[in-house]
C-alpha positions as CSV (number, residue, x, y, z in Angstrom):
1,M,0.0,0.0,0.0
2,E,1.1,3.6,-0.4
3,Y,2.8,5.3,2.5
4,K,1.2,8.6,3.6
5,D,3.4,11.4,4.7
6,Y,1.0,13.3,6.9
7,Y,3.5,16.0,7.7
8,K,4.0,16.7,4.0
9,I,0.2,16.7,3.4
10,L,-0.2,19.5,5.9
11,G,3.0,21.3,4.8
12,L,4.8,20.8,8.1
13,D,8.1,19.4,9.4
14,R,8.2,16.6,12.0
15,S,9.0,19.0,14.8
16,A,5.7,21.0,14.3
17,S,3.8,21.9,17.5
18,S,0.2,21.0,18.2
19,E,-0.7,24.7,17.5
20,D,1.2,24.5,14.1
21,I,-0.8,21.5,13.2
22,K,-4.1,23.1,14.1
23,K,-3.3,26.3,12.1
24,A,-2.1,24.3,9.1
25,Y,-5.2,22.1,9.1
26,R,-7.7,25.0,9.4
27,K,-6.0,26.9,6.6
28,L,-5.9,23.9,4.2
29,A,-9.4,22.7,5.1
30,R,-10.8,26.1,4.2
31,R,-8.8,26.3,1.0
32,C,-9.5,22.8,-0.2
33,H,-13.1,22.3,0.9
34,P,-15.1,20.7,-1.9
35,D,-17.8,23.3,-1.5
36,T,-15.3,26.1,-2.4
37,C,-13.5,24.1,-5.1
38,K,-16.5,22.7,-7.0
39,D,-14.6,22.9,-10.3
40,D,-11.7,20.9,-9.0
41,P,-12.3,17.1,-9.3
42,Q,-9.4,16.4,-7.0
43,A,-10.7,18.6,-4.1
44,E,-12.6,15.8,-2.5
45,Q,-9.6,13.5,-2.3
46,R,-7.3,16.3,-1.1
47,F,-9.8,17.2,1.6
48,K,-10.0,13.6,2.8
49,E,-6.2,13.4,3.0
50,I,-6.0,16.7,5.0
51,N,-8.6,15.3,7.4
52,E,-6.8,12.0,7.8
53,A,-3.4,13.8,8.4
54,N,-5.0,16.0,11.0
55,E,-6.7,13.0,12.7
56,V,-3.3,11.4,13.2
57,L,-1.1,14.4,14.0
58,S,-3.5,16.2,16.3
59,D,-3.8,13.1,18.5
60,P,-0.7,12.7,20.6
61,E,-1.0,8.9,20.8
62,K,-1.6,8.4,17.1
63,R,1.2,10.8,16.3
64,S,3.6,8.9,18.5
65,R,2.7,5.6,16.8
66,Y,3.0,7.2,13.4
67,D,6.4,8.8,14.2
68,A,7.7,5.4,15.4
69,L,7.7,4.3,11.8
70,G,10.6,6.7,11.2
71,S,11.2,9.5,8.7
72,S,12.9,7.5,6.0
73,W,9.7,6.8,4.1
74,Q,8.6,9.0,1.3
75,Q,5.0,9.7,0.2
76,G,4.0,7.5,-2.7
77,Q,6.3,4.6,-1.7
78,N,4.9,1.2,-1.2
79,F,4.5,0.6,2.6
80,S,5.0,-2.8,4.3
81,P,4.8,-2.9,8.1
82,P,8.3,-3.2,9.6
83,P,9.3,-6.2,11.7
84,G,7.7,-6.2,15.1
85,F,5.0,-3.9,13.9
86,E,2.2,-6.0,15.3
87,Q,3.6,-6.1,18.8
88,F,4.5,-2.4,18.9
89,F,1.1,-1.3,17.8
90,G,-0.8,-3.6,20.2
91,F,-1.9,-6.1,17.6
92,G,-1.8,-9.7,18.7
93,G,-4.0,-12.6,19.9
94,K,-6.3,-14.6,17.7
95,G,-7.2,-13.0,14.5
96,G,-5.0,-10.0,15.1
97,Q,-7.2,-8.7,17.9
98,R,-6.7,-8.4,21.7
99,Q,-8.4,-11.5,23.0
100,G,-11.6,-11.0,25.0
101,R,-12.3,-7.3,24.1
102,T,-13.5,-6.0,20.8
103,F,-14.9,-2.5,20.3
104,S,-16.7,-1.2,17.2
105,F,-17.9,2.4,16.6
106,D,-18.6,4.9,13.9
107,F,-15.7,7.4,13.9
108,G,-17.1,10.9,12.9
109,G,-14.8,13.0,10.9
110,A,-14.7,16.8,10.4
111,S,-16.0,16.7,6.8
112,P,-19.6,16.8,5.5
113,H,-18.3,14.9,2.6
114,G,-17.4,11.8,4.5
115,A,-13.7,12.1,5.1
116,G,-13.1,10.1,8.2
117,R,-16.3,8.3,8.0
118,G,-17.5,5.0,6.5
119,G,-14.4,4.1,4.7
120,G,-13.1,7.7,4.3
121,F,-9.7,6.9,5.7
122,S,-7.0,5.2,3.6
123,D,-5.8,1.6,3.8
124,F,-2.5,2.9,5.3
125,F,-4.4,4.6,8.1
126,E,-6.4,1.5,8.9
127,T,-3.3,-0.7,8.8
128,L,-1.8,1.5,11.5
129,F,-4.8,2.2,13.6
130,G,-7.5,-0.3,12.8
131,S,-10.7,-0.1,10.9
132,M,-12.4,3.3,11.7
133,G,-15.3,3.1,9.2
134,G,-18.1,2.1,11.5
135,M,-18.8,-1.0,9.4
136,G,-18.2,-3.5,12.1
137,G,-14.4,-2.9,12.0
138,S,-12.5,-3.9,15.2
139,M,-10.7,-1.5,17.5
140,G,-9.5,-4.3,19.8
141,G,-6.1,-4.4,18.0
142,M,-5.3,-0.8,18.9
143,G,-4.7,-1.5,22.6
144,M,-7.3,1.0,23.7
145,D,-7.4,2.2,27.3
146,E,-10.5,3.6,29.0
147,H,-9.7,7.1,27.9
148,D,-9.5,6.0,24.3
149,L,-12.8,4.2,24.6
150,F,-14.5,7.3,26.1
151,R,-13.1,9.5,23.3
152,A,-14.4,7.0,20.7
153,S,-17.8,6.9,22.2
154,Q,-18.0,10.7,21.9
155,H,-17.7,10.3,18.1
156,Q,-20.3,7.6,17.7
157,G,-23.2,8.7,15.5
158,A,-21.5,12.0,14.6
159,A,-23.6,14.1,12.3
160,D,-23.5,17.5,10.9
161,S,-26.3,19.9,11.9
162,E,-27.5,23.3,10.8
163,T,-29.2,26.2,12.6
164,E,-30.1,29.8,11.7
165,L,-28.3,32.7,13.1
166,G,-29.9,36.2,12.9
167,V,-27.5,39.1,12.2
168,R,-28.0,42.8,11.9
169,L,-27.0,45.0,9.0
170,D,-24.5,46.8,11.1
171,E,-22.9,43.5,12.1
172,I,-22.1,42.5,8.5
173,H,-21.3,46.0,7.3
174,K,-18.0,46.1,9.1
175,G,-17.7,42.5,10.3
176,S,-18.2,41.6,13.9
177,V,-17.8,38.9,16.5
178,K,-21.1,37.5,17.8
179,E,-21.5,35.3,20.9
180,I,-23.7,32.3,20.7
181,V,-24.8,29.8,23.3
182,L,-24.9,26.1,22.4
183,Q,-27.0,23.7,24.5
184,G,-25.7,20.1,24.8
185,H,-25.9,17.1,27.1
186,E,-23.2,18.5,29.3
187,G,-24.9,21.9,29.6
188,S,-24.5,25.2,27.7
189,K,-21.3,26.4,26.0
190,R,-20.6,29.9,24.8
191,L,-18.7,30.5,21.5
192,N,-17.6,33.6,19.8
193,V,-18.4,33.5,16.1
194,K,-16.7,35.8,13.6
195,I,-19.2,37.3,11.2
196,P,-17.2,38.3,8.0
197,Q,-17.6,41.8,6.5
198,G,-20.0,41.7,3.6
199,A,-21.7,38.4,4.7
200,Y,-24.9,37.7,2.8
201,D,-28.3,36.3,3.6
202,G,-28.1,32.5,3.5
203,M,-24.3,32.3,3.9
204,K,-23.2,29.4,6.0
205,I,-20.4,29.5,8.7
206,R,-18.9,26.1,9.6
207,L,-18.0,25.4,13.2
208,A,-15.9,22.2,13.1
209,G,-16.7,19.6,15.7
210,Q,-19.5,21.6,17.3
211,G,-22.4,19.5,15.9
212,H,-24.0,16.3,17.1
213,R,-21.5,14.0,18.8
214,G,-18.5,15.7,17.2
215,G,-20.0,16.5,13.8
216,D,-19.9,20.0,12.3
217,L,-22.3,22.8,13.0
218,Y,-23.3,25.1,10.2
219,L,-24.7,28.5,11.0
220,K,-27.0,29.8,8.3
221,L,-27.0,33.6,8.4
222,K,-30.4,35.4,8.3
223,I,-30.3,39.1,7.9
224,L,-32.8,40.6,10.4
225,P,-35.2,43.3,9.2
226,D,-34.1,46.9,9.8
227,G,-36.8,49.5,10.1
228,R,-34.5,52.2,8.7
229,Y,-33.0,50.4,5.7
230,K,-33.9,48.0,2.9
231,L,-31.3,45.8,1.2
232,E,-31.2,45.4,-2.6
233,G,-28.1,43.2,-3.2
234,A,-25.2,45.3,-1.9
235,D,-27.2,48.5,-2.2
236,I,-28.9,50.0,0.8
237,V,-32.2,51.9,0.3
238,V,-33.2,54.5,2.9
239,D,-36.3,56.7,2.8
240,V,-35.7,60.4,3.1
241,P,-38.7,62.4,4.2
242,I,-38.7,65.9,2.8
243,A,-41.0,68.9,2.9
244,P,-42.6,70.1,-0.4
245,W,-40.8,73.5,-0.3
246,D,-37.4,71.7,0.1
247,A,-38.3,69.5,-2.8
248,A,-39.2,72.5,-4.9
249,L,-36.3,74.8,-3.9
250,G,-33.6,72.2,-3.1
251,A,-31.9,71.6,0.3
252,T,-29.0,70.0,2.1
253,M,-30.1,67.4,4.6
254,E,-28.4,65.2,7.1
255,I,-29.2,61.5,6.8
256,Q,-28.1,58.4,8.7
257,T,-26.0,55.7,7.2
258,L,-24.3,52.6,8.6
259,D,-21.1,54.7,8.8
260,G,-22.7,57.6,10.6
261,N,-24.5,60.8,9.5
262,V,-23.7,62.4,6.2
263,N,-25.0,65.4,4.3
264,L,-27.2,64.8,1.3
265,K,-27.6,67.5,-1.3
266,V,-31.2,67.5,-2.6
267,P,-31.5,69.2,-6.0
268,A,-34.4,71.6,-6.7
269,G,-37.4,70.1,-8.3
270,V,-36.8,66.6,-7.0
271,S,-39.8,64.2,-7.2
272,S,-41.3,61.8,-4.6
273,G,-39.8,58.3,-5.2
274,Q,-36.7,59.6,-6.9
275,R,-33.5,58.1,-5.7
276,L,-30.3,59.9,-5.0
277,R,-27.1,57.8,-5.1
278,L,-24.3,58.0,-2.6
279,K,-21.4,56.0,-4.1
280,G,-19.7,53.4,-1.9
281,K,-22.0,53.9,1.1
282,G,-23.8,50.6,0.7
283,L,-23.2,47.3,2.4
284,A,-19.6,46.7,3.3
285,H,-18.8,49.6,0.9
286,K,-19.4,47.2,-2.0
287,G,-22.7,48.9,-3.0
288,D,-24.2,52.3,-2.9
289,L,-26.7,54.1,-0.6
290,L,-29.9,55.0,-2.4
291,A,-31.6,57.9,-0.7
292,Q,-35.3,57.6,-1.8
293,I,-37.1,60.9,-1.6
294,K,-40.5,60.9,0.1
295,I,-42.3,64.2,-0.1
296,V,-44.3,64.6,3.1
297,I,-47.2,67.1,3.4
298,P,-47.7,68.4,6.9
299,K,-50.9,67.1,8.5
300,E,-51.7,70.5,10.0
301,L,-50.9,73.8,8.3
302,S,-50.8,77.2,10.0
303,A,-52.9,80.0,8.7
304,E,-49.8,81.6,7.1
305,Q,-48.8,78.3,5.4
306,K,-52.3,77.9,4.0
307,R,-52.2,81.5,2.7
308,L,-48.9,80.9,1.0
309,F,-50.0,77.7,-0.6
310,K,-53.1,79.5,-2.0
311,E,-50.8,82.2,-3.4
312,L,-48.6,79.4,-4.9
313,K,-51.6,77.8,-6.4
314,Q,-52.7,81.1,-8.0
315,V,-49.4,82.0,-9.5
316,S,-48.9,78.5,-10.8
317,G,-52.1,78.9,-12.8
318,S,-53.8,75.9,-11.3
319,K,-57.6,75.8,-11.9
320,S,-58.4,72.9,-9.6
């Protein structure tokens, strides 16, 4: 079978720290995720290899066993277990299993595409660590202690889950960090979720390992209604109430935007429903702000205002 150089897959040397491994995995998992590389037919396989490498190197015991093979192997070489392999890795007894104890479980991986589940790991991995596919494969040959068995049971029945997360326009305009509370069997857990600048309605944020029994949790963003603004793609529409005389004569008005108050120059003769565009003042500065004019007639007019409106009507030649 082919030898897997897990360090090379993650772009690390053998002295890499646990933090180095974590950072490399997260970076590569985002870059090579099949959902973001839909046009790359090799993305699925690379993603599985990245998950497999992380599964081994992020676990101190598995990493120790893997490192015991030595560093003389090269990725792509045919691998045959070295002499004494069975004894070192805890294999033994009848049928290659520890006699009297056999454990089977479904090992949930970090990928929604099955890497690390149901046959997602390579033959090389299963030769070293046993069958992890949840198809009745035995874990007895791994020499598991009680801690290993507890950790294994945590992954049994792992499944991805999805929930909706409401976000405000101001939270996605500049980007933000939002605290969420997850409820589980062991109580509640608080997490800080980074909302990227320019996030859109329906966008999904993946929280690795935070789903059911170690699966992934996907947060589907839902932009909450805002009484001040209406979203049209990356453009933000805001109603600007204006008096009829300002609409006729023109005016400079202060309006509110997601970046604070700005002055809007209203040209003379503007019509109700007309939109005035402020470039780059839209969502995450990718769109524009559209100031929609709304001419508002006062509900109650003073005697002087009524007189002036009558004069305006006469000089305008209106017969109605």
